[in-house]
C-alpha positions in Angstrom: 62.4 4.1 -6.7 62.7 7.1 -4.3 62.0 7.3 -0.6 60.5 10.7 0.5 59.1 12.3 3.5 56.4 14.2 1.6 54.3 14.0 -1.5 53.0 17.0 -3.5 51.1 17.3 -6.7 54.0 19.4 -7.9 55.9 16.1 -8.2 53.5 14.8 -10.9 53.6 15.2 -14.6 50.0 15.5 -15.7 47.7 14.0 -16.9 48.1 11.3 -14.3 46.2 9.0 -12.1 47.6 8.8 -8.5 47.1 5.6 -6.4 48.1 5.6 -2.7 48.3 2.4 -0.7 49.4 2.0 2.9 52.5 -0.3 3.4 53.4 -2.2 6.6 56.6 -1.0 8.3 58.3 -4.3 7.7 57.6 -4.1 4.0 58.6 -0.4 4.0 62.0 -1.4 5.5 62.6 -4.0 2.7 61.6 -1.5 0.0 63.6 1.4 1.5 66.8 -0.7 1.4 66.7 -0.4 -2.4 65.5 3.2 -2.7 67.3 6.4 -3.4 66.7 8.9 -0.6 64.8 12.1 -1.5 64.3 13.0 2.2 64.9 16.7 2.5 65.6 17.1 6.2 68.5 15.7 8.2 66.5 15.0 11.3 63.7 13.2 9.4 66.4 11.2 7.5 67.9 10.2 10.9 64.5 9.1 12.3 63.8 7.1 9.1 67.1 5.4 9.4 66.4 4.4 13.0 62.9 3.2 12.3 63.7 1.3 9.1 67.0 -0.1 10.1 68.8 1.1 7.0 70.8 4.2 6.2 68.6 7.0 4.8 70.8 10.0 4.0 69.4 13.5 3.7 69.1 14.3 0.0 67.1 17.5 -1.0 66.1 17.0 -4.6 63.2 17.9 -6.8 61.2 14.9 -8.1 59.1 14.8 -11.3 57.1 11.6 -11.4 55.9 10.1 -14.7 53.5 7.3 -15.5 54.7 4.0 -14.3 56.8 5.4 -11.4 56.4 4.9 -7.7 57.7 6.5 -4.5 57.7 5.3 -0.9 56.5 8.1 1.3 57.1 8.1 5.1 54.3 10.4 6.4 55.4 11.6 9.8 52.5 12.1 12.2 53.1 13.8 15.5 54.6 16.9 17.2 57.4 18.8 15.4 60.6 16.8 15.6 63.0 18.3 18.1 66.3 19.6 16.7 68.8 16.7 16.4 66.2 13.9 16.7 67.2 10.4 15.8 64.1 8.5 17.1 60.4 9.1 17.1 59.2 11.3 20.0 56.5 9.9 22.3 53.1 9.8 20.6 54.5 10.1 17.1 54.4 7.6 14.2 55.3 7.2 10.6 52.7 6.0 8.1 54.3 4.4 5.1 52.6 4.9 1.8 53.3 3.7 -1.7 52.4 6.3 -4.3 52.0 5.0 -7.9 51.6 7.2 -10.9 49.7 6.0 -14.0 
């Protein structure tokens, strides 16, 4: 399973049904520890590492999801991350989402 900081319909092989469920941060941390990073920005990867308590390296890749696959998405909500960020700025949060393809 991959850990990403974004989800796009370009990632899906169609036809497909997409299911999205919110995941508690504690569960996301456990899941993320077994994921391959597909986080495409270094600062976002550093923030994810800090929030999840596990190393999340930057890894800019193209994903193509097929039926039966899942990804964990960390949806950053807040102001643009300042250059060199390693923690969430005040007022920001990450919503963790499990995206399943069937």
